[in-house]
C-alpha positions as CSV (number, residue, x, y, z in Angstrom):
1,M,-2.2,-12.8,14.8
2,A,-1.7,-10.8,11.6
3,I,-3.1,-7.7,9.9
4,T,-2.9,-7.6,6.1
5,V,-3.0,-4.4,4.1
6,F,-3.7,-4.8,0.3
7,A,-2.6,-1.8,-1.8
8,A,-3.5,-0.8,-5.3
9,D,-4.3,2.2,-7.4
10,H,-7.5,3.0,-9.3
11,G,-7.8,4.8,-12.6
12,V,-10.7,7.0,-11.7
13,V,-8.1,9.4,-10.2
14,A,-7.8,10.7,-13.8
15,E,-11.2,12.3,-13.3
16,G,-9.9,14.6,-10.5
17,V,-12.1,12.9,-7.9
18,S,-9.4,11.7,-5.6
19,A,-7.9,13.8,-2.8
20,Y,-4.4,12.5,-3.5
21,P,-2.4,11.5,-6.6
22,Q,-1.4,7.9,-7.2
23,A,2.1,8.6,-6.1
24,V,0.8,8.8,-2.5
25,T,0.0,5.1,-2.6
26,R,3.7,4.2,-3.1
27,E,4.7,6.5,-0.2
28,M,2.1,4.9,2.0
29,L,3.5,1.5,1.3
30,R,6.9,2.8,2.4
31,N,5.3,4.2,5.6
32,F,3.5,0.9,6.4
33,L,6.7,-1.0,5.9
34,S,8.9,1.4,8.0
35,G,6.4,1.3,10.9
36,G,5.2,4.9,10.7
37,A,1.6,4.4,9.6
38,A,-1.2,4.2,12.1
39,I,-1.9,0.6,11.2
40,S,1.7,-0.2,11.9
41,V,1.4,1.3,15.4
42,L,-1.8,-0.6,16.0
43,A,-0.3,-3.8,14.9
44,R,2.7,-3.4,17.3
45,A,0.3,-2.4,20.1
46,I,-1.6,-5.7,19.8
47,G,1.4,-7.9,19.0
48,A,0.2,-8.6,15.4
49,R,2.4,-9.1,12.4
50,L,1.7,-6.5,9.7
51,E,1.7,-7.9,6.2
52,V,1.7,-5.4,3.3
53,V,0.7,-6.7,-0.2
54,D,1.1,-4.8,-3.5
55,V,-1.8,-6.0,-5.6
56,G,-1.6,-3.3,-8.2
57,V,0.2,-0.1,-7.3
58,V,0.9,2.0,-10.4
59,E,4.5,2.7,-9.4
60,P,5.7,-0.5,-7.7
61,L,8.3,-0.5,-5.0
62,R,11.4,-2.5,-5.8
63,D,13.6,-1.6,-2.9
64,C,11.5,-2.3,0.2
65,G,12.0,-5.5,2.2
66,G,9.0,-7.1,3.7
67,L,6.6,-6.2,0.8
68,V,4.6,-9.1,-0.6
69,V,4.2,-8.7,-4.3
70,A,1.1,-10.2,-5.8
71,R,0.3,-7.8,-8.6
72,A,-2.7,-8.1,-10.8
73,G,-1.5,-5.2,-12.9
74,A,-0.5,-1.6,-12.6
75,G,-3.7,-0.1,-11.2
76,T,-7.0,-0.2,-12.9
77,A,-8.4,1.5,-16.0
78,N,-10.5,4.6,-15.6
């Protein structure tokens, strides 16, 4: 059993409509991979493998093991 989380940023954040800046996406990836996020805890509780995929984070991680990189770009346009 596996749970897959796909992460990317959207450009609409430039309009001030997002609660968090794009830098938070990068930190959430770190949290997923280190086992600290709620989805990480749920995956462990049910014995599922957690797969984290970067499909377009503006600031990509280069130093985190376990991250699947399948980038379509660096976020989206506004």
